[in-house]
Every structure is written in C-alpha cells, then in structure tokens.
N, C-alpha and C positions, 0 to 999 in steps of 0.2 A: 911316845908311840913306837911300838916295835914293828920290825919288818914283817913279823908274822901276821899282825893285824892288817897291815897294808895288803899282804898277799891274800888273806881271807876275804877282805872287802872286794878285791879284784875278782876272786873266784866266784863269790856270791852274786856279783853283778852279771854273771853269765848264766845261761841256762844250765839246769842241773842234769843229772845223768838219766832221768826217766823220760821215756816217750809219753806224751800227754794225749789223753782222750777227752773229747768234749761230749756232754750229754745235755738233755733238756729236762729241767725240773718240772715242766708243765705236765709231763706224763704222770707225775705223782700229785698233780693238782695245784702246784705252786709255780707261777710264772717265774722263770729264771734259768740260769745255766749252771752246770757243774763241770769242773775239770778234775781229772784224776790221773794218777800214774797208770800205766798200762795194766798193772796188776799189783796185788799186795793186800795182805790181811792185817787187821788191827792198825790201820794207818791213822795218823792225826788228821783232824779236819778243821777247816776255817770257814765260817759263814761271813760273807763280806757284803756291806751295804754301800751303795753309790751315793754321790753327792747330789745337790740340787740341780735340776734340769739336765741330768745325765741319766745314763742307763748302765746296765752291767756290761754292755758292749764297749763302753768307753774305758773299761779296765781290762780288756781282753789280754793284753800283753802282760800286765801285772799278775793276773790270776793264773795264766798259763805258766808264768815264771815260777810262782810258788808251787804249783802242782808238779813241775819238773824236778823239784827237790824232794818229792815224796809225800806231798800233802793232797788230801781231797779238799778242793776249794769250790764253794758254791755261793752263788750270788742271786738273791731275789731281784726281779726286774719289775718292781711295782713302785708306786708313789713317785712317778716321773714328771708330774705336772708342776705348774707354778705355785700351787698351794698344797704341798704334800702334808700328810699326817706322819709325824715322826713316831708316834706311838704305833701306828699301823705298820710302819717299816720295821720297827723293833719286833713286832709280832711275827712278821714275815721272816725275819732272821731266825727266830726261834723255830718256826715251822720248817725252815730250811735245814737247821741243825737236826731236827727230829728225822727228817727224810734221810739225810746222808748217814746218820748214825744207827738207824734201825732197819735200813733196807740194803740188801746186797746190791752192789753197783756193777755196771758193765755186764759181763756174761756170768756174773756170780763169783768172780775171782777177786773182787775188791770189797773190802769191808773196813769199817771205822771203829776205832777203840773208843768206848763210851767215856773214858776219862781223859782223852786227849783232844779236847774241843776248845776252840778259840772263837771269839767274836771280834770282828774288825770292821772298819769302815773309813770312808773319806768324807770330810766336810760334815754335812748334816748326818751322813751315814755313820760317822764316828760317834756322834751323839746317840744315834739309834742303837749302836752296839752297846753303849753304856746303859741305856734304858733296858735293853734286853738282858744285860748281865745282872741286873737287879732282880730279874725274874727267874733266872736259872743259873746254877753254879757252873762255871767253866774254868778251864785251867789258866787262861789269860785273856786280856783284852788289848787290842792294838787300835789306837785312835790316830789316824793319819790326817794332819792338818784340820783338826776339829773346828766346827763352826757352831754358833749358838743354835739351840733347839728348844722346843716347847713340848714337854717340860724341860727345864734346864738340866743338862747332864751333870753340871757341877753340883747341883743340889742332891742328885742321886748318888754321886761319887762318895759322899761322906759316909755312906753305909757299905761301901764295897771294899773288901779286903783282898780282892783278886789282884794279882800282879798285873801291871799295865805298862805299855810302851806308848808314849805320846810323841809324835813327830810334828814339828812346826817349822815355818820358814822365817825369813827376815821380817815378815809382817806379823810376827808373834803377838804384838800388842795392838793390832788393828781391830776395828769393829767386826771384821770378818773371822776373827779367831778367838776362841775361848780356851786355848791351850793352857795358858797360865792359870786361870782360875780353876780349870778342871784338874790340873796337876796339884794345885794347892789344896783342893778339897779332897783329893783321893785318899782314902783311909789306908789302903794297903800299899805294898811296895810299888813305886811309880817312877819311871824314868822318862824325863822330858828332855828330848834332844832336838836342837835346832840345826837345820841344814843351811849352810852358808849359801847365800844367793838364791834361795828358793822362795817361791810364793805359794800361797795356799791352794791354787788351782793348777799348779804346774804338772801334776801327774795325770791329768785327764787326757786321754788319747783321742785322736780324731778331731773333726771339726765340730764346733759347738756354737750355740747362740752367743752372740756378742764377740766371738773370737776374731771376726773380720774387723772389728773396731779396735782391736788391740787389747781387749780385756780377757784375761784368763788363758793366755796362749800356752800350749804344751811346751814343757821344758825338759829336754832330753836328759840333761845332767841331773835334774831333780828326780825324774822318774827312775833313772839308773841307780842313783844313791838310795832311793826309797826301797827299791826292790831288794838291794843287798842288805840294808839295815833290817827290814822286816823279815826277810828270810833267815838271817842269822839269829834274830831274836826268837823266831818261832822254832828253829832247830834246837835252841837252848831250852826254851820253856816247855815245849810240847814233846820233844824227842829226848831231852836230857843229854844232848851231845855236848860234852865239856869243851870240845875243840872250839865251839863258837860262843863260849861264855862271855868274851868281851862285849858282845852285842847286847847283853842284858846287864852289863856292869856299869854303874854310873861313874866309876873311877877310870874306865878305859878311855883312852884318847883314840878317836877315829877320825881319819882325814876329812877335812871340810865340814866338820860338825862340831857343835859345842853342847855340852851338858849344861842345862839351865837349872839353877836352884829356884823353884817357883816361889819360895818363901823370902828370897832376897828382895831388898828394896829396889824398885825400878828407877833407874836414873833417867830423868827427863832432861833432854838436851835443851839448853838455853837458846832462845831465838837469836839469830845472827843479825846484827844491826849494821846498816851501811854507814859510810863516812858521813853522808848527808844527814842521816837520821841522828847520828851522834852529835853533829854540830847543832842541830835544832834543839836537842835536849840540853846542851850546854848553854845555849842562848836563852833557854827558858821559854 
C-alpha cells in the first residue's frame, strides 16, 4: 500500500471542492431529491436507491458528499414501506436517470452527459440498481452492502457486462447479504471489497426503526470509508480520472479493506468445544 493511496483515501473522505445545491424531483413528477454542484455542463450522474424501511433522507450526507465531487446525484423516495416492490424501485431509478439526463437543472447552467451515468444503491436498493441496469445501459453500477431482492439480483447479473463495485461488511456471508453470490454471478468486470469492522446497515444516517434496540446503528467509520471508496470509484469510471485508478483496481491495497475473490472457497470456522464437552465426547 503506497502513501499516495492513503493520501487519496483521506482526501476523498472529505467534502469535495464544489458547493452543493439541493432540488426536488417531485417537480418533474418523481418523488425524490437531487443534489448537484453549483454549476457545470456534461456532468456525470448517479441515481441512488435506498434500503428497506429507509428514505432518501437517510443518505443525505452520502449524496451531498458525492455531489461535492462534481456529480449530479438523484434519489427516488418511493417504496419506503415494509413490503416494497423492488421492481418498482428499479423503475423509479430509471425514471430518475431520465429526468436528470434530459432536463437542464438548476437555473439552466447544469446538465448531464448521457454517457456518464451510473446506478447505485444500498441494501435492497443495490438490488434495484442491478435490476435497473438490465433495462438500460449505464457506465457502471455500485452496490453498497447489497441485500436479497425479488427478482434475485444475482440471477440478473449473469447477463450484465457493465463494470461494478460491490461493497460489503464483515457480515458478508450472512442472510442479510447477497454480495458474494452477486459478485460470483456478475458477467462483467466486478470488484468486491470488504470493509473491516463494517455491518450492512452502518451507512444509514439518522434514527431508524429498531435502532433503539441496538439493531442497525449508524457507523461513522463505515460511512466515512464508504464515501471515499465510492467517490474514488466513480471518479475513475465516470470521469476517467487516472489519479483515482486504485479505487477501481482489484490489485490495489486500500487501508482497512480487503478485496474478496467471490469464486474462492469459503472457509467455515469449526465450532469451538469447551473442556467439559470434550471430556464428555471422550467418555462416550
């Protein structure tokens, strides 16, 4: 790991150089929010989908952060109930991309380049981004701590040759994560990176249902690392900035993360036996 990568990671974890504006997608008929740099033509754009029982507001800091680095970032605010439709959320993602890529934003001084589009999401929203990517070509897909969806995103991934970034936590192989099968099935270039000490709901901002019971609490370190890793990846894949190439390179060593080979055999840790249990086994 070079000092330059450490320095880039530190830089990307902080806000970018652009002042950020916030807008309402509802004006165009799609409930949601959009964050943009103050001005800029032919900017890259990202449509982002939220996780289960959350809203776009729970990712305000993340979305503003990406926008501060020169991206138009828009998030539909639909399918927020306990029984969401992943297909409908995917449709809303595509509608969101259509809005930001075909309409001048702000006071007319902000526009999006039609070939610099990405789909992204967290949890079930990551699966929705995959479903949407099968319906429209985009430059890249970013799946943050993906969770199982219906239809299964991993079944759709077999037909996708789009480059992808998949981030996961230490609970990579839990029932709440389908990061490994998604990465295994992905047809195109795919980078699966695990964040040390992270859990799948750590990037959700604000108070949520069940948080008071200790489930799914916000993790500052996880959120900070995710912002840096995602921003670096998008700067490379959408903007073509070679400076940030390590964030799209499976061979690059990045602090507190591990690149996971999804095709490698998963080691199952043997159960630990107490002295008393061992004695009983010996006695038969």
